[in-house]
C-alpha positions in Angstrom: 12.8 -3.4 -16.9 9.5 -3.5 -18.7 6.6 -5.2 -16.9 3.2 -6.1 -18.3 0.5 -4.5 -16.2 -2.4 -6.8 -17.1 -3.2 -10.4 -16.1 -2.8 -13.3 -18.5 -6.3 -14.7 -17.9 -6.2 -16.8 -21.1 -3.5 -19.0 -19.5 -6.0 -20.0 -16.8 -9.2 -20.7 -18.8 -9.2 -19.5 -22.5 -12.3 -17.7 -23.6 -13.4 -15.8 -20.5 -16.4 -16.7 -18.4 -17.9 -18.7 -21.2 -14.7 -20.8 -21.6 -15.3 -24.4 -22.6 -12.3 -25.4 -20.4 -14.0 -23.7 -17.4 -17.2 -25.5 -18.0 -15.4 -28.9 -18.4 -13.5 -28.2 -15.2 -16.7 -27.6 -13.2 -18.1 -30.8 -14.6 -15.1 -32.7 -13.5 -15.4 -31.2 -10.0 -19.0 -32.4 -9.8 -17.8 -35.9 -10.5 -15.2 -35.7 -7.8 -17.9 -34.5 -5.4 -19.8 -37.7 -6.0 -16.9 -39.7 -4.8 -16.5 -37.3 -1.8 -20.2 -37.8 -0.9 -19.8 -41.6 -1.0 -16.7 -41.4 1.2 -18.6 -39.4 3.8 -21.7 -41.7 3.6 -19.4 -44.7 4.3 -17.5 -43.0 7.0 -18.2 -45.1 10.1 -17.1 -43.4 13.3 -17.1 -46.7 15.2 -14.8 -48.4 12.6 -11.3 -49.4 13.5 -10.0 -47.8 10.3 -11.1 -44.3 11.4 -7.8 -42.5 10.8 -7.3 -44.1 7.4 -10.8 -43.2 6.3 -10.5 -39.6 7.6 -7.3 -39.1 5.7 -8.9 -40.3 2.5 -11.8 -37.9 2.9 -9.4 -35.0 3.6 -7.4 -35.7 0.5 -10.5 -35.8 -1.7 -11.8 -32.6 -0.1 -8.5 -30.9 -0.7 -8.6 -31.9 -4.4 -12.1 -30.5 -4.8 -11.3 -27.3 -2.8 -8.3 -26.5 -5.0 -10.2 -27.1 -8.2 -13.2 -25.1 -7.2 -10.9 -22.4 -5.8 -9.2 -22.2 -9.2 -12.5 -21.7 -11.0 -13.9 -19.2 -8.4 -10.7 -17.1 -8.5 -10.7 -17.0 -12.3 -14.4 -15.8 -12.5 -13.8 -13.3 -9.7 -10.7 -12.0 -11.5 -12.6 -11.7 -14.8 -15.5 -9.9 -13.1 -13.2 -7.4 -11.4 -11.3 -6.6 -14.6 -14.3 -6.5 -16.9 -17.4 -5.3 -14.9 -19.4 -4.9 -18.1 -19.3 -8.7 -18.7 -23.0 -9.6 -18.0 -22.2 -13.3 -18.0 -19.8 -13.1 -15.2 -22.5 -13.2 -12.6 -24.0 -16.2 -14.3 -20.6 -18.0 -14.1 -20.1 -17.0 -10.5 -23.5 -18.3 -9.7 -22.6 -21.7 -11.2 -19.5 -21.8 -9.0 -21.4 -20.8 -5.9 -24.0 -23.5 -6.5 -21.2 -26.1 -6.4 -19.8 -24.5 -3.3 -23.2 -24.8 -1.8 -23.4 -28.5 -2.6 -19.9 -29.0 -1.2 -20.8 -27.2 2.0 -23.8 -29.5 2.5 -21.7 -32.6 2.1 -19.0 -31.2 4.5 -21.7 -30.4 7.0 -22.6 -34.1 7.1 -18.9 -34.9 7.7 -18.7 -32.3 10.4 -21.7 -33.8 12.2 -20.0 -37.2 12.1 -16.8 -35.7 13.5 -18.8 -34.4 16.5 -20.2 -37.9 17.0 -16.7 -39.3 17.6 -16.1 -39.9 21.2 -13.4 -37.7 22.9 -11.2 -40.7 23.5 -11.4 -41.9 19.9 -10.8 -38.3 18.7 -7.6 -38.0 20.7 -6.4 -41.4 19.4 -6.7 -40.1 15.8 -3.7 -37.8 16.4 -1.5 -40.7 17.1 -1.4 -40.8 13.3 1.5 -38.5 12.2 -0.4 -37.0 9.2 -3.5 -36.1 11.3 -1.4 -34.8 14.1 0.1 -32.2 11.8 -3.3 -30.8 11.0 -4.7 -31.4 14.5 -5.3 -27.6 15.2 -7.5 -27.3 12.1 -9.4 -30.5 12.8 -10.0 -29.5 16.4 -11.2 -26.1 15.2 -13.6 -27.7 12.6 -15.0 -30.1 15.2 -15.5 -27.4 17.8 -17.3 -25.1 15.4 -19.4 -28.1 14.2 -20.8 -28.4 17.7 -22.8 -25.3 17.0 -24.5 -26.8 14.0 -28.2 -27.6 13.8 -29.5 -30.9 12.4 -28.0 -32.0 9.1 -31.3 -31.2 7.2 -31.5 -27.8 8.8 -27.9 -27.0 7.9 -28.6 -28.0 4.3 -31.6 -25.7 4.2 -29.4 -22.8 5.5 -26.7 -23.5 2.9 -29.3 -23.6 0.2 -30.9 -20.3 1.3 -27.5 -18.7 1.4 -27.3 -18.6 -2.4 -30.3 -16.4 -2.7 -29.9 -14.8 0.7 -26.6 -13.4 2.1 -24.6 -14.2 -1.1 -27.2 -12.6 -3.3 -27.4 -9.4 -1.3 -23.6 -9.1 -1.6 -23.7 -9.7 -5.3 -26.4 -7.1 -5.7 -24.1 -4.5 -4.2 -21.4 -5.4 -6.8 -23.9 -5.1 -9.6 -25.2 -1.7 -8.6 -21.7 -0.3 -8.1 -20.7 -1.6 -11.6 -23.3 0.7 -13.2 -22.6 3.8 -11.2 -20.9 6.7 -12.8 -19.3 9.8 -11.2 -19.5 12.9 -13.4 -16.4 15.1 -13.6 -15.6 18.4 -15.4 -12.0 19.3 -16.0 -10.4 22.8 -16.0 -11.1 23.1 -19.7 -14.8 22.4 -19.3 -14.6 18.8 -20.7 -17.2 16.6 -19.1 -16.7 12.9 -18.5 -18.0 10.1 -16.4 -15.7 8.1 -14.2 -16.2 4.6 -12.8 -16.4 4.4 -9.1 -12.8 3.0 -9.0 -11.4 5.8 -11.1 -13.3 8.5 -9.2 -12.1 7.2 -5.8 -8.5 7.1 -6.9 -8.5 10.6 -8.2 -10.7 12.1 -5.4 -8.2 11.1 -2.7 -4.9 11.6 -4.6 -5.4 14.7 -6.9 -3.2 17.6 -5.7 -5.8 20.2 -6.7 -8.3 20.8 -3.8 -10.9 22.0 -6.2 -10.7 18.7 -8.1 -11.0 16.8 -4.9 -14.0 18.8 -3.7 -15.8 18.5 -7.1 -15.3 14.8 -7.1 -16.3 14.4 -3.5 -19.5 16.4 -4.0 -20.4 14.4 -7.0 -19.4 11.2 -5.2 -21.6 11.9 -2.3 -24.5 12.8 -4.6 -24.2 9.6 -6.6 -24.1 7.4 -3.4 -27.0 9.3 -2.0 -29.0 8.5 -5.2 -28.5 4.8 -4.8 -28.5 4.8 -1.0 -32.1 3.4 -0.6 -30.9 0.3 -2.5 -27.8 0.0 -0.4 -29.7 0.6 2.9 -32.0 -2.4 2.0 -29.0 -4.4 1.0 -27.0 -3.8 4.2 -30.1 -4.4 6.4 -31.0 -7.6 4.8 -27.5 -8.9 4.4 -26.7 -8.4 8.1 -30.2 -9.3 9.2 -29.8 -12.6 7.5 -26.4 -13.0 9.2 -27.8 -12.2 12.7 -30.5 -14.8 12.2 -28.0 -17.5 11.3 -25.8 -16.5 14.2 -28.7 -16.8 16.5 -29.6 -20.2 15.2 -26.0 -21.3 15.9 -26.4 -20.1 19.5 -24.0 -17.2 19.2 -24.7 -14.8 22.0 -23.0 -11.8 20.5 -22.4 -10.6 16.9 -18.7 -10.3 17.6 -18.3 -14.0 18.4 -18.2 -15.1 14.8 -15.5 -12.6 13.6 -13.4 -13.2 16.7 -13.6 -16.9 16.1 -12.8 -16.5 12.5 -9.7 -14.4 13.3 -8.7 -16.8 16.1 -8.5 -14.1 18.7 -10.1 -13.3 22.0 -12.4 -10.4 22.9 -9.7 -9.4 25.4 -7.2 -8.9 22.6 -9.6 -6.9 20.5 -10.5 -4.7 23.5 -6.8 -4.2 24.4 -6.1 -3.1 20.8 -8.9 -0.6 20.5 -8.2 0.8 24.0 -4.6 1.4 23.0 -5.7 3.1 19.8 -8.4 5.3 21.5 -5.9 6.4 24.2 -3.1 7.3 21.8 -4.7 9.2 18.9 -3.5 12.7 19.6 -0.3 12.5 17.5 -2.3 11.6 14.5 -4.9 14.2 15.1 -2.1 16.7 15.4 -0.7 15.5 12.1 -4.0 16.1 10.4 -4.3 19.6 11.9 -0.7 20.4 10.8 -1.5 19.1 7.3 -4.5 21.4 7.1 -2.3 24.4 8.0 0.3 23.4 5.4 -2.4 23.1 2.8 -3.8 26.5 3.8 -7.0 25.2 5.4 -8.5 25.7 8.9 -9.5 22.0 8.9 -9.2 19.2 6.4 -12.4 18.0 4.7 -13.0 14.3 4.3 -11.5 14.2 0.8 -8.4 16.0 1.9 -7.2 13.5 4.5 -5.2 11.5 2.0 -4.3 14.5 -0.2 -0.6 14.8 -1.3 1.6 17.4 0.4 4.0 19.1 -1.9 5.9 22.1 -0.4 8.7 24.3 -1.6 10.0 23.3 -5.0 8.7 19.7 -4.5 6.8 18.3 -7.4 4.4 15.5 -7.0 6.4 12.2 -7.3 4.8 10.1 -10.0 5.9 6.6 -10.8 5.5 4.6 -14.0 4.4 1.1 -13.4 7.8 -0.2 -14.4 9.5 2.2 -12.0 7.2 1.1 -9.2 8.0 -2.6 -9.8 11.8 -2.0 -9.9 11.6 0.2 -6.7 9.7 -2.5 -4.8 12.1 -5.3 -5.9 15.1 -3.2 -5.0 13.9 -2.3 -1.5 12.5 -5.7 -0.7 16.0 -7.0 -1.2 17.1 -4.8 1.8 15.0 -7.1 4.0 15.8 -10.4 2.4 16.5 -12.2 -0.9 13.4 -14.5 -0.7 10.9 -11.7 -0.5 12.7 -9.7 -3.3 13.1 -12.7 -5.6 9.4 -13.7 -5.1 8.2 -10.2 -6.0 10.4 -10.2 -9.1 9.0 -13.5 -10.2 5.4 -12.4 -9.7 5.8 -9.1 -11.5 7.6 -10.6 -14.4 5.0 -13.3 -14.9 1.9 -11.2 -15.1 0.5 -11.9 -11.7 -0.8 -8.3 -11.4 -3.7 -6.5 -13.1 -2.9 -2.8 -12.6 -4.0 -1.1 -15.8 -5.9 2.2 -15.4 -9.0 1.8 -17.6 -12.8 2.0 -17.3 -15.0 -0.9 -16.3 -12.8 -2.2 -13.5 -14.1 -2.6 -10.0 -12.6 -0.2 -7.3 -10.1 -1.3 -4.8 -7.4 -3.9 -4.7 -6.9 -7.4 -3.5 -4.8 -10.5 -3.6 -6.3 -13.9 -4.5 -5.1 -17.5 -4.9 -4.9 -20.0 -7.7 -4.6 -23.0 -5.5 -4.0 -25.6 -8.2 -1.0 -23.6 -9.4 0.2 -22.7 -5.9 0.2 -19.1 -7.1 -1.4 -15.8 -6.3 -2.9 -13.0 -8.4 -3.1 -9.3 -7.6 -5.8 -6.8 -8.6 -5.5 -3.0 -8.4 -5.6 0.2 -10.5 -2.2 1.8 -10.8 -2.3 5.6 -11.4 1.3 6.5 -10.6 1.0 7.8 -7.0 3.3 6.8 -4.1 0.1 5.4 -2.5 -0.3 3.0 -5.5 3.3 1.9 -5.0 2.4 1.1 -1.4 -0.7 -0.8 -2.5 1.3 -2.9 -4.9 3.8 -3.7 -2.1 0.9 -4.5 0.3 -0.7 -7.0 -2.1 2.7 -8.6 -2.9 3.1 -9.1 0.9 -0.2 -11.1 0.8 1.1 -13.1 -2.1 4.4 -13.8 -0.3 2.5 -15.1 2.7 0.7 -17.6 0.6 3.9 -18.5 -1.3 5.8 -19.5 1.9 2.9 -21.7 2.9 2.3 -23.3 -0.5 3.7 -26.8 0.5 2.0 -27.1 3.9 -1.1 -29.4 4.2 -4.1 -27.5 2.8 -5.8 -27.4 6.2 -2.8 -25.6 7.6 -2.8 -22.9 4.9 -6.1 -21.4 6.1 -4.8 -18.4 7.9 -7.2 -15.7 9.1 -7.6 -12.2 7.8 -5.9 -10.4 10.7 -2.6 -12.3 10.3 -3.0 -12.0 6.5 -3.0 -8.3 6.9 0.2 -8.6 9.0 2.2 -9.9 6.0 0.9 -7.3 3.6 1.4 -4.4 6.0 4.9 -5.6 6.9 5.8 -5.5 3.1 4.2 -2.0 2.9 6.2 -0.9 5.9 9.5 -1.9 4.2 8.7 0.2 1.2 7.4 3.1 3.2 10.5 3.3 5.4 12.8 2.8 2.4 11.2 5.7 0.5 11.5 8.1 3.4 15.1 7.0 4.1 16.0 7.6 0.4 14.5 11.1 0.2 17.0 13.5 -1.4 15.5 16.7 0.1 13.5 17.9 3.1 10.5 18.6 0.8 10.6 15.1 -0.6 10.8 13.6 2.8 7.7 15.6 3.9 5.8 14.3 0.9 6.8 10.7 1.7 6.0 11.0 5.4 2.6 12.3 4.5 2.0 9.3 2.2 3.2 6.9 5.0 1.0 8.5 7.6 -2.0 8.0 5.4 -1.8 4.4 6.4 -1.5 5.2 10.1 -4.5 7.5 10.1 -6.5 4.9 8.1 -5.7 2.2 10.7 -6.2 4.3 13.8 -9.0 6.7 12.7 -10.8 5.6 9.6 -11.0 1.9 10.5 -11.8 2.7 14.1 -14.8 4.7 12.7 -15.8 1.7 10.6 -15.7 -0.5 13.7 -17.7 2.0 15.8 -20.3 2.3 13.1 -20.6 -1.4 12.5 -20.9 -2.1 16.2 -23.6 0.5 16.6 -25.4 -0.7 13.5 -25.5 -4.3 14.6 -26.9 -3.2 18.0 -29.8 -1.4 16.3 -30.3 -4.0 13.6 -31.0 -6.6 16.2 -34.1 -4.6 17.0 -35.3 -4.0 13.4 -34.6 -2.3 10.1 -32.3 0.7 10.3 -33.3 3.6 8.0 -30.9 5.3 5.5 -31.1 8.5 7.6 -30.2 6.6 10.8 -27.3 4.9 9.0 -26.0 8.3 8.0 -26.3 9.5 11.6 -24.5 6.4 12.9 -21.7 6.9 10.4 -21.3 10.6 11.2 -21.2 9.8 14.9 -18.6 7.2 14.4 -16.4 9.4 12.2 -16.5 12.3 14.6 -15.6 10.1 17.5 -12.9 8.3 15.7 -11.3 11.5 14.2 -11.9 13.4 17.5 -14.0 15.8 15.5 -10.9 17.1 13.8 -12.3 17.4 10.2 -14.4 20.2 8.6 -16.6 17.7 6.7 -17.4 14.0 6.9 -18.8 11.3 4.6 -22.3 10.3 5.8 -22.7 7.8 3.0 -19.4 6.0 3.7 -21.4 3.1 4.9 -22.6 2.4 1.4 -19.5 3.6 -0.5 -17.2 1.1 1.4 -17.3 -2.3 -0.2 -16.1 -4.0 3.0 -19.5 -3.6 4.7 -21.1 -5.7 2.0 -18.7 -8.6 1.9 -20.7 -11.7 2.7 -17.9 -14.1 3.8 -16.7 -12.4 7.0 -18.6 -10.1 9.4 -16.7 -7.1 10.8 -14.2 -7.2 7.9 -12.4 -4.1 9.0 -10.8 -4.4 12.4 -8.3 -7.1 11.2 -6.6 -4.4 9.2 -5.7 -2.5 12.3 -4.6 -5.7 14.0 -2.4 -6.6 11.1 -0.9 -3.1 10.9 0.1 -3.0 14.6 1.2 -6.7 14.7 3.4 -6.0 11.7 4.9 -3.0 13.5 5.8 -5.3 16.4 7.5 -7.7 14.0 9.3 -4.9 12.3 10.6 -3.6 15.6 12.0 -7.1 16.3 13.6 -7.0 12.8 15.3 -3.7 13.6 16.8 -5.1 16.7 18.6 -7.9 14.8 18.2 -7.8 11.0 20.7 -10.6 10.3 18.8 -13.8 9.4 15.5 -12.3 10.4 13.8 -13.2 7.1 13.9 -16.9 8.1 12.3 -16.1 11.5 9.7 -14.1 9.7 8.9 -16.9 7.3 8.6 -19.3 10.3 6.1 -17.0 11.9 4.1 -16.8 8.7 4.0 -20.6 8.3 2.4 -20.9 11.8 -0.4 -18.5 11.0 -2.8 -21.2 9.9 -2.2 -23.5 12.8 -2.5 -21.6 16.0 -4.4 -18.8 17.7 -2.9 -15.3 17.4 -2.2 -15.1 21.2 -0.2 -18.3 20.9 1.5 -17.1 17.7 2.6 -13.8 19.3 3.9 -15.5 22.4 5.8 -18.2 20.5 7.5 -15.9 17.9 7.6 -12.5 19.7 7.3 -13.3 23.4 4.4 -10.8 23.9 0.9 -10.9 25.4 -1.7 -9.5 23.0 -4.3 -9.2 25.7 -2.4 -6.3 27.3 -2.4 -2.8 25.8 1.4 -2.5 26.2 2.2 -4.4 23.0 -0.3 -2.3 21.0 0.8 1.0 22.5 4.4 0.2 21.5 3.4 -0.1 17.9 1.4 3.1 17.9 4.3 5.0 19.4 6.5 3.8 16.5 4.0 5.2 14.0 3.6 8.4 16.1 7.3 9.2 15.5 6.5 9.8 11.8 3.7 12.2 12.8 6.1 14.1 15.1 8.7 14.3 12.4 6.2 15.5 9.8 5.1 18.3 12.2 8.7 19.4 12.9 9.7 19.4 9.2 6.6 21.4 8.1 6.7 24.2 10.6 8.2 26.7 8.1 5.6 25.8 5.5 2.6 26.5 7.6 0.4 29.1 5.9 -0.4 31.9 8.2 
């Protein structure tokens, strides 16, 4: 079937970021916020109609949140697809100003919720509608207990616009103007966007191409590193200041709270990873031998492996879509039918063209109860996995679309569970469908890229970020020191198995500069391993498992992860055993890769 690989942005707000409809929508939201503010002002915590008043406020907030989310998503989508649109930052700034005002009003509400006596608070949940969202309301109230005075919180919210949010936007702006030079084998010179260069640098089968791109890549990031060092220092210095004001004793408290998990769970996960890396290090060493290298360089870690008569498998976008739909159906009809609907209705922006931001993501259009996916599709099996990954995110939102809005707010770690689960289905299906040993080797390599990313690359990110925050508490961290911290983290995480590393990875990785969530990286490893645990349960009893899976996803916005795992899987996440079981499943792929490639090792 033929699929369109670009978004239909005109269907949301015609005319781009200067759309009259977008402007009118923002004005209507401002009017709704006036009513919201009045409702909050009139909210009397000693009034007998407390439950009724709170439900009215929640409904008004949900309407505003959905409308503002629709606008924010549209502007972000446009900015991602057309990074040369200078007005996009202006439009995004308009949206963020409204968010700022909404946050100030909501802070007033949260302070009033804290003022409700514990007895009256518990009585609220005698109301059926409020009982359904009791987890979310209790979470909001508990977090609100950290808040400063109403005026102080308003000042912080106001400063966020030109503080933490501004530093994050500066990063996006600088990256949008960066160009990576490249000279092809015929001597033709061109300049690639960051996104184009990254895709080719990691996936091109020619080691000389990968090395040229990486050298130019590192040089370009080095050129702009002083700006990024300032940005990272001030973004996270700002964050540490606010955390301190909110009486957070440790910089990990906020991300753990956001991800609804305990420090014991995080420690158990990383302990299991640190103690079980050898199969993946062995895989990298074997891959180096197959590619005729003593050790892999940084840019070779995700390189394709094509042995014997194997030619690099390339997919057209249409082939990738059909492949995903077909293999999703092996798990269950609801996942497959959903993917088909999303792909046929232009929910995905995948065209390979200049002026697009790097990376991929899934975002929500809350008023339409739909998702949208951003990526750049170049035809590799890795791109097929990325598309499946983002469709997994979208399916997660889809099955929760009719729940109360407060119960749809699932954290990033469980969000990565759904995406990685979808990716696992496709990865396993491609390996199982391999026609030759050579093809199977190539597909196992692609699948193991994910495992090495989760256990080695993301562990390096966590080690770096933890070390950086420790030093940032004491003062500004220089560019040179940031490079040292990154190299130390990479060498520890990879057990010093690579020939070269990427000292400026701290500035080339967007995730370190996202303002919304600190420690953006470890939830990926959590989601990966949690999804493997779910997949293991699926393999035990595939019949009817899709409904069990959907039930788990629906609970992700209304309980802590430890409770979620115990309810649906019967496991204790604070013990390394669960995590080790998932790692061992992934290690089987590494062992099989090594066994299959023995005859192709270059002596």
